[in-house]
N, C-alpha and C positions, 0 to 999 in steps of 0.2 A: 428774273432774281437767284433761281434754282442754277442756271447755268455762272450766274456772279458767284456765286458760293462754290460750288466744283472747280472752278477757275481758281478760285483764292485758295483752296486747299493744297491743290494741285503747284501750285507756286510755294507754300509755305513746304509743301514734301520736299520740292526740286532744292529749295533753300537748304534745307537739315541735311539730305544727301552731298551738297556741295560744300557744306560745312566739315561731314564727316573725311572727304576727303582731304579738305584742306588742311584740317586738323592733325591726320594720320600723316600725313606727309611731312610735317615743318612742325606740330604740337599747337598746343591752346594759349598759352602765353604769347607765341613770336606772329600768331593769325591775327590778320585784320578784319572787320567788315568789310572793307573796301574789297578786299582778298577773295573773302565769299564770294559777294556781289558778284565779280567778275567769273569765277567759279559755275555760278548759277543764272549766269547770264539774265543777271535783273538789278535793279540799282539800288542804292543802297537804302532808299526812299524805300521803296519795297521790303527788304527786310526790317526796317524801324516799322515797319507796317503790322508786322507777324510778332518782332520779338522787342524788350525792351531795349536788348542788349547784347553782347555775346557772352555775357553767363545764361541770360534766360534761353538764347540760340542752343548753349553748351546743353541743357538741361533737357531740351525739347528734343535734341538729337538723345541723348541718354534712355529718356525715358518712350524712345520707339520702340527698343527692344525687351526682349528681358533677358537677365543675365542673371543666372544658374545660379551663381553662387553667392548672391548678394539678393535678389526677389521672388528666390522660390523655394519653396522646402520639400520633402519626400513626400510622395502619393501614399495612402496606407492602401492596405489590401488584405486578402485571405494570404497570400505568399509572405508577405511580411513578417505576418505572428509565428512563421512557422521558420521562418530564417532567416532574422530580424538584420542579420551582417549580410547577408543577400541585397535586402533594402537599402544599405547604404552603397553596395558595390554598383547596385545599378542607379541611384542618385548621383555617386562618381562618374558614370559611363555617360549619364546623360548630360553633363556639363560639358565634356568633351565632345561628345557626337551636335551639342550646340553649336561648338565652336565651324563646325561646317557651313552655316549662316554668313552669309558677307557680310551682313551688317551689322549682325553682333559680336562676328568675326573683330571685323574694324574697333568695335562702339570697345570693346575686352580693350583690343591693345591702346586705343589713344590713352583709356582709364590705367592702364597697366605703365606704358614709359610715354605717354605723350600729354601728362597734366600735371601742372603743380597744384599741390592744392591748398590754396591759400587763399587771404577774400575771401570774396564770395564764395567758391569754389569748397571752402573749407566744410561746408555741412554735407557737402558725398562724401568727402572720409569719414567723418561722423558716423552716417550712415552705415557705411562699409565696415566701418568699426562695429556699430550696432547687430547689424547682419551676421557678422562673422562671430560674436558673442552669440548669436540665437543660433545658428547650425552648428555652434560647439555643445550648445544645451543638448541641443536635437539628436547628434552623436550618439551624445551622453547617454542618453535618454534608452536608446537604439542601441546599444554595447551593454549596458545593462538588464535589457530584456535579453539578450541574448547570453548573458553572466548566470538570468536566471534559467534559462532553458538548457544551461550545460555545454553552450556552441562558444563560449568566450576562453581564449586561451588562459591556464591555471597562471594566476601573480599578476594578471593585466587589469590595472583598475580603470574604470570605462570615463572616467574625467580626462586624467592626461593622453589614454586612447584617441579620446576625442578631439582634443587640440593636437594630436600628432597626426590625424587623419585631417582635420583642418587648415594645416601647415602642407600638411603633402598634396593636398588640392590645389592651394595657391603658389606651390612651387611647381607644378606639373600644367596649370593651364601657362604662368608664366616661360615656363620651358616650352611646350607647346605652340604656344605664339611667335617665338623666337626660330622654331625648326623649319625646316624647309618642307615643302608640299610634303613630300618622301622621305623624309630624314626618321632618324632612329627616335626620336619621341613620337613622333607622330601616326609612325608605322606601327608603331606597340604599346600604343599608350592603353589599350580594353589589357592587354597584360603584364601591365605595370599596376596596371589597377586592379588586377585579382591577385598580384603578387601580394600587393598589400593588405588587400582584407584577409588572405589569405595565412600572413600572418598574424592575423589576433585570433584565428579559428582554433579551435583547443585541438585538433587532427593536424591541423595543419595543410588543410587543404578543403 
């Protein structure tokens, strides 16, 4: 029985990996379960054994990886209290670093460029909207702490600054995914992030 469960889980992972490849190549809407089955080397029946349909398969693929812009927030530390803006910079760098992981990178690419958020997939867009609001709120809190500590640039309001950083991050991720492996965005992403956060610092560096 244990071996059967292990084989079933292996088949499930195999199907998810195949779906990710096919979704990335031709988009979620245009992909059929027949194509996923062929890519995974299984029958359609095997897919329906594990998933009710393509929508459930999409969400299984999406849940298999952690997407920092959606799933994670800031980890607190003593260093964050001493330098709130530094914690924001570390978070942004962590998001970009997560793109080096192939499954996360491919899932990001599918969700940004290869998916239409209509019908049953609309709830994923609602989730992203909610998490963006949450991220903006956390950034605003960090920028308020930076202002109280005297680190935030004079005249910079925390709420608009937080919205700008959220927009900056979404744009940076899109450009990073469109860039070539050693292209101008990927090779200088760290410097781009540092420049953004430094522009918020009172002393500018």
